[in-house]
MARBAVO-28935 format. One record per atom (N, C-alpha, C): x, y, z. Coordinates in steps of 0.1 Angstrom, whole numbers, plus 5000, padded with zeros to 4 digits. Atoms other than C-alpha are relative to their C-alpha. Layout:
% residues N
XYZ;...
***
This chain:
% residues 406
499849994988;048584223543;498849895008;500950074996;047483993568;499350065011;500649884991;044484163593;499549825012;500850134994;043583873624;499450135013;501349984987;040583983649;500349955013;500250044989;041184003682;499749915012;500750104987;040583753713;501150025011;499850064989;041183673745;501749995001;498450115001;044983643756;499949935010;499650154990;044183393781;499449895000;500850125006;042783173760;500849895002;498850095000;044582833771;499749924990;499850075011;043382673737;502049934990;497950015001;047782723728;500349925008;499450024985;048682653761;500449875007;500550144998;047582303762;501349944998;498850134999;050382023767;499749984992;500050105008;051381843736;499549865003;500250174997;050881503752;498450015005;501150034998;047281603759;499650034988;500350015013;046581743724;499949924990;499850045012;048081533701;498849845000;500450094997;046381213717;498249994995;501949995008;042681383710;499950034986;499949995019;043881473672;499749884997;500450155003;044381103671;498649984999;501050024996;041381023687;498650054989;501349905007;039181273670;499749954980;499750005018;040781163632;499649855001;500150115000;040380803640;498250004997;501549994998;036380873648;499650064988;500449905015;036081093614;500349864993;499950055005;037380823597;499049824998;501350064997;035180563613;498950004991;501149915003;032480753606;499950004980;500049945018;033380813567;499649844994;500150145007;034080433560;498249935002;501850075003;030480333570;499350054992;500549915011;029080593551;500049964984;499650065013;030880443520;499149845000;500950125002;029880113529;498849974999;501450014998;026280163534;499850054983;500749975013;026680343493;500149924992;499950115012;026280133463;500850064991;498649955010;029480133445;499650054988;500449965013;027380163411;500350175003;500849855001;026080513425;500950105001;499149924993;029280633441;500550004985;499249955013;030680583406;499950064991;500649945004;028680693389;499750195000;500049874992;028381033411;501550084994;499149965008;031881033406;500450074987;499549935016;032081073367;499150114998;500849865000;029581323370;500650085004;499449894999;031581523389;501250094995;499150035002;034681423373;499650124989;500549955010;032581563338;499950135001;500749874994;031281883356;501750125001;498849944995;035281973369;500450024991;499349955012;036781943333;499350134992;500949905012;033882153314;500650155013;499649894996;034682423345;501450055002;498649954999;038482423346;500550024983;499649935007;038582463309;499650144997;500449894995;036582753314;501350095004;498749954992;038882853342;501150044993;498749935006;042082833319;500150124989;499949945011;040782983290;500150165009;499549874990;039883293314;501050065006;498150014996;043483273331;500950024991;498950015010;045383283304;499450114993;500149875005;043283583286;500850115012;499549904991;043883733315;501750025007;498549964999;047583663320;500650074986;499549925010;048183813287;499850125007;499949924995;047284113301;500950085010;499350014981;049084063337;501450025000;498850015003;052183953324;501050104997;499449864997;053284273308;500250135006;500349914984;052284483338;501249985007;499350074984;054084273365;501749994993;498449985002;057284263341;500650125004;499749874992;057384633343;500250025013;500049944989;056884663376;501449935008;498750044994;059884413386;501250054991;499149965009;061884543359;500450215006;500049894995;061384903373;500150045015;499550024986;061684773409;501649955004;498350015005;065584673399;500650164996;499449875008;066285013383;499850095018;500049914988;065085173421;500649935006;499550084993;066784933439;501650054998;498749995008;070184993416;500350175010;500149864994;069085403429;500450005009;499850004984;069085333464;501650004999;498650074992;072485153468;500850144991;498849895006;074185473445;499450105009;500449924991;072585723468;498650094992;500949945009;069985833440;498349965008;501949984992;066085963451;499649934986;500650065010;063985743428;498750114996;500649945009;061585913406;498749954998;501150055005;057885923392;500249904987;499750075010;059285763362;500749885006;499350044997;060785523382;498949845009;501550064995;057185343392;499449974987;501050005005;054585173375;499350095004;501549854995;051285473373;499149895001;500950015003;048785263360;499749895014;500750134990;046685013383;499949844995;499850105004;047284673376;498749904991;501050105003;044484413356;499749945015;500450104992;042684243382;499249854994;501050145010;041183843371;498950005007;502050054998;037083823375;499649934995;499950155011;037283523357;499449915011;500350104987;035883233376;501149905008;499150014994;037883073403;500449844997;499450155006;039782723397;499149885006;500650124994;037782443403;500449905010;499550094993;038382143426;499849904997;500150145006;039381823411;499449915012;501150134993;036681563422;501149885009;499150084995;039981303426;500850015006;499149984990;041981463447;499650155005;500849895000;040081713461;500850055011;499549934995;041581993482;499449955017;500649994979;041181973527;499550104998;500449884998;039682263538;501950075000;498149965000;044082333539;500749895009;499050114998;047182203548;500050035020;499949934992;047582183584;501150055005;499249904998;049182453601;500949925015;499750014978;051082403639;500350125004;500749884989;050082563668;501049975011;499450034986;051582593699;500649865009;499650104994;051382283712;501449904992;499050135013;053682083681;501150155004;498949945001;056482393685;500649985015;499350054989;056682283720;499749855005;499750155001;056481913715;501349984997;498950005011;059181963692;501750065012;498849934991;061582223710;500149895011;499650094993;061381933740;501349904995;499650065011;062181673712;501050044999;498550055012;065081793698;501050065006;498749954998;066682053723;499449955013;500650024987;065081963756;499750105011;500349855000;063482283755;498850025010;501649984996;060182403778;500450125004;499849854994;059982763778;499550045014;500049964992;059582963806;498750084999;501249875002;055683143799;499950035010;500449934991;054783393820;498649955007;501349994988;052383393847;498450034996;501049925003;050183623831;500350074988;499049925009;050083843799;500650115005;499449884999;050684153819;501449965004;499150064993;053883933832;501150064983;499449945018;054983953789;499650104999;500449845005;053484323785;501350055009;498849934992;056284403813;501250014995;498950045003;059084203800;499850074985;499949975015;058384313760;500350185000;499649874996;057984673773;501250105005;498650015000;061084643788;501349984994;499250025009;063184503762;499950114990;500549895010;061184773736;501250105003;499049894999;062585043752;501250015003;499250015004;065584923759;501149994988;499550015012;066484913724;499450134991;499849905012;065285243712;498750024994;501449995006;061585153701;499150085009;501149934998;058785383708;499149935008;501350035002;055585303729;498949994991;501249995007;053285413702;500949894991;499550115011;055485213673;499649845007;500250134988;054984913702;498749995000;500850044990;051984953711;498850004985;500849975018;049585053668;500649874995;499550165010;052184743653;498849855008;500750124997;050684513678;498850015000;501150005004;047184643678;500149944987;500350055009;047384613643;500049844992;500150135004;048784253641;500049945008;501050084991;046884113669;498950035002;501549964999;043784283667;499750075013;500449874987;044284503697;499549915013;499950054987;043784223723;500449835002;499750115004;045583963713;501049935013;499150074991;047583713740;501650024994;498950015005;051283653740;500149884995;500050065010;050383353722;499250014999;500950015013;048183453697;500449954989;498950085010;048483273667;498950044990;501049965014;046683363628;499349904997;500950115000;043283183628;499349955014;500450124986;043283093668;499450105006;500249884993;042283423680;498750005009;501250004994;039283353690;499649855004;499950134999;038383023711;498649924994;500850025004;035982903692;499649814993;500350135007;034282513678;500749994984;499250025012;036382453645;500850134993;498849875000;039082743647;501049914996;498350085010;042382653627;500950114998;499049934997;045382813629;500550034979;500049975016;045882973592;501649994994;498049985006;049983053594;500449995011;499150034990;052483013619;500150125008;500249874989;052183383629;500050005012;500750014985;052383383666;500650135007;499449884995;052983683690;499650105005;500349855004;052384013697;500350064982;499849925014;054084163664;499749884988;500350105012;052883793642;501349944996;498450075004;056483643639;499149844994;499950165006;056383303614;501149985002;499550075001;058183023618;501650044997;498749945008;060783193591;500750145012;499349914996;061483493610;500449985014;498850074987;062483303645;501550004997;499050105006;064783133624;501650135001;498749865006;066483483607;500050085012;499649834990;066183683638;501149885008;499250054992;068183443659;501549944992;498649985012;070683403626;500650115003;498849825007;071283763623;500050055018;499749914992;070483883659;500649915012;499650124985;071183553683;501550005008;498949934995;074283733695;499250075015;500549854993;072784043707;498849925012;500750034990;069983833723;500649875013;498550054991;072983583741;500050085010;499849864993;074283923755;498650055013;500749984993;071084023768;499849895012;500350144994;070083633785;501450045011;499050054990;073983683800;500250105012;500249874992;073084053817;498849975007;500550034991;070383893832;500149885009;499650084993;071883603844;500950025007;499249894987;074683843861;499550025014;500649934991;072183983879;498949925008;501050094993;069883673890;501049905015;499550074988;070783423918;499449895000;500550074998;070083103929;499149904989;500550055012;067382893906;499950134988;500049935012;066383143885;501950044992;498849985009;070183233872;500249864994;499850085006;070682853870;499149994986;501249955011;067482883847;500750034987;499749905011;068983113827;501549954992;499050035010;072482973817;499649874994;500150105008;070882643814;499350044982;500550005010;068682853786;501350094991;499149945007;071783033772;500949874994;499350135003;073382683765;498849954988;501250035007;069682573748;500350124987;500549935008;069882883729;501249984991;499049935007;073582913714;499749864989;499850085010;072782543700;498850054987;501149965004;069282673686;500750134986;499449965008;071582923672;500849964984;499350045005;073982713658;499349954985;500950045010;071182563636;499250104989;500849905009;069682873623;500550044991;499249945009;073082963609;500849914995;499450095010;073782603590;499550054985;500049955016;072482773560;500150164996;499649855005;073483073542;498650095004;501049894991;071483393555;499550064988;501149945008;068583413533;498349955004;501750024995;064883423538;499949834997;500250125011;064783123510;500749895012;498950124994;067282903534;499349985013;500650004987;065583013566;498449934999;501350005001;062082943552;500049814999;500050164996;063482583544;500049935013;500150074994;064382523576;499349975009;501249984998;061282653590;499349894999;500950125002;059582343578;500149885007;499250144993;061782103597;499049995012;500449994983;060681993632;501050065007;499249924991;063782153644;499950154994;500449855005;062582463627;498650075011;501650044993;059282423644;499949985017;500049984986;060782393678;501050165006;499249884996;062982693677;498550125000;501049965005;059582893671;499150015015;500850024982;058582793710;500850095007;499749874996;060783063718;499550115002;500649884999;058483333713;499149985012;500950024992;056283163740;501050055016;499449974990;059483243762;499950135008;500249844998;059083543786;501250114997;498449985005;063083593784;500350004986;499750005019;063383523748;499250054990;500649985012;060183593732;499750164994;500049865001;060183993739;500850054994;498650025005;063883973725;499950044988;500650055019;062483823690;499050114998;500749895005;060184053686;500550164997;499349884998;061684333697;500750054988;499350025012;064184253670;499750044988;500550025014;062084213644;500150124998;500249855003;060884563646;501250094998;498749934998;064484683655;500250024990;499550035012;065584533620;499950134995;500649915014;063584793599;500150175007;499849874989;064685103629;501149984991;498349995004;068185013621;500149984985;499949955013;067784993585;500150134992;500349855005;066285343579;501150035003;499249904995;068685483597;501649954994;498850065012;071685283575;500150064989;499849985015;070385433549;499750185002;499949824999;070385823562;498650055004;501149924988;066885843577;500150025016;499449984987;067185983608;498550045006;501449924990;062986113617;499849835003;501050104998;061185823638;499249964989;500650085007;059585603618;498549975008;500749984996;055685623625;499449835004;500250164996;053885253634;499449994990;500750035015;052185303599;501249924990;498750085014;055685293579;500849925007;499350144995;057085033602;499449884998;500550105007;054584803591;499949964989;499549995019;054984873554;501549955000;498350054999;058784803562;499549835004;500150134988;057484473584;499349924991;501150125009;054584383554;500849984987;499650005017;056784453517;501049965002;498850034997;060084393535;501250155001;499349904996;062684653542;500650114993;499649875012;064084793512;498850074993;501349905006;060184843498;499250095007;500649914989;059084953531;500650194998;499049885002;062085203527;499550104987;500349895008;060885353498;498750084999;501349914996;057485403506;500050115013;499949884987;058685593542;500250124990;498949905006;061185823517;499350074993;500849985015;058585873488;499250105002;501249904997;056686213487;499450015005;501850044996;053286303498;499549994986;500649965011;053086393460;499749824995;500450105007;053986063447;499449905011;501350114996;052285843473;498350024998;501549985003;049085993464;499949914982;499850065013;050085843426;500249894998;499350115001;052085553429;499449895005;500750135001;049885203430;500649895006;499950074996;050284993457;501149874994;499650125004;051184703433;501850024993;498850005005;054684843424;500949955016;499250014987;055884713461;499649805002;500050134999;054484313458;500749934983;500150095015;055084043430;498449984998;501150035009;052483933412;499149905014;500550054993;050983663433;499450065014;500749974985;050783813471;499650144996;500849905004;049384103454;498549994996;501350075004;046583923440;499349875014;500250094987;046283743475;499750105010;500449904987;045884113494;499050054999;501349965002;042584223490;500050185006;499249904992;044284543515;500550084991;499449925016;046184643487;499650004991;500649955017;044384643458;499150065006;501549884998;040884803480;501350095000;499049884994;044085053491;501150024988;498950055006;045885083461;501050084993;498949885003;048085413461;500549945016;498749954988;051085443487;499150035019;500149914993;048985693505;498550015005;500950054993;045885523510;500049905006;499250134991;047685203524;500050015010;499349904989;049585413547;498550065007;501649974998;045985593556;499149895007;501050124994;043985263563;500849935008;499250044988;046785133584;500250025010;500049944991;047085383603;498550015010;501550044997;043185383608;500049895012;499950114989;043385073622;500549995007;499350024993;045885113642;499350085007;500749884993;044385403659;498249915005;501150044992;040685213663;500449845009;500050164993;042284863674;501050055012;499249954983;044785073702;498950045011;501449964989;041285153721;500049865005;499950094989;041384793731;500449955013;499650004986;041584643764;501849954997;498850045003;044884463749;500950124997;499249865004;046584773734;500050075013;499949934992;045584963762;500749935014;499150084994;046984693787;501749984998;498849965009;049884733764;501250145002;499549854998;050485093768;499950025013;499549924985;050285113805;501149895006;498950034997;052684863807;501850064995;499049925002;054985103788;500450135008;499849854993;054085403810;500849945010;499250034989;054985143840;501549994999;498350045008;058785103824;500550065003;498649905006;059985393814;500150115015;
***
């Protein structure tokens, strides 16, 4: 589970134009390279080679220890995760036939955890701090380059909040669902352009994923939503255009034309997450993510992300309103896994480990699911975090926007 601590929504760090940002990045990289080159030229080659040889020797020793520890762990972990996958398939088959899973359909033991040394860094190909993650400036640049599109960014976060509240209420979502999910995803104080890793405007801050906006949509989410709900979003824009006039109407009509092109691109591959993820890694995919920043389309995309889970539950015959924490579980683990948790009895929730709803790699990277290692604990921890962060200024402002829109 990703957690992102909040920041003030008016941070211009994400909203500066790409034309200003890109040259600054290039200049900074040039300066860094120049300094590095001077440092290398001042170092005797023999000393550098000896130092590297020592680092390589130490690396190989650490790597041997790591491989041995990891191999011992995998001997325990592989059988466990194989059973988890087998039982997950059994539950899916039961759900398709209308049967409710029972305790025997889950692994009730906690998974083994790797406690050995971390994988060492190869000094001959050292990892950087992390691959560069595109930011708002990149989304804006690519949107203009590929679609001639510049999003209509709101005059303030309040304007975006009002648009989001109107769209959510029209879709049948509740204020509590939306405010708590926003609080959880954006830290309770994030602006409409908040991105994971850039919640605070501080030196050295870096984006850690493309997760953007109130509900922290990834680039792949934006593409998948256009592919699956594009027609509904177009219909909403057409309704806005029919009620507008003059310049506003003309801008909406242009936006509809652009959105059609974006939808066609999103539908150029099979409707599968993996296929959409491949598109998301292209420059055109980055361009589509700029829609989150648009005051007309961004709220609709984020509303439809939540609405897909609500619709899924209703389609499965679950008529009770989803709590915000239950909705977040469907967002976190996928609709099928999340629905499994939602419909589970309280007795089972207290028994069933959270590992049943993850792949091994995802679980191992998720300290929250490991720490709150049963369904009941994870739901309770999520709800507690939501309650706490819903008291922060951004969440209160969003709640006020819902109250105004009702």
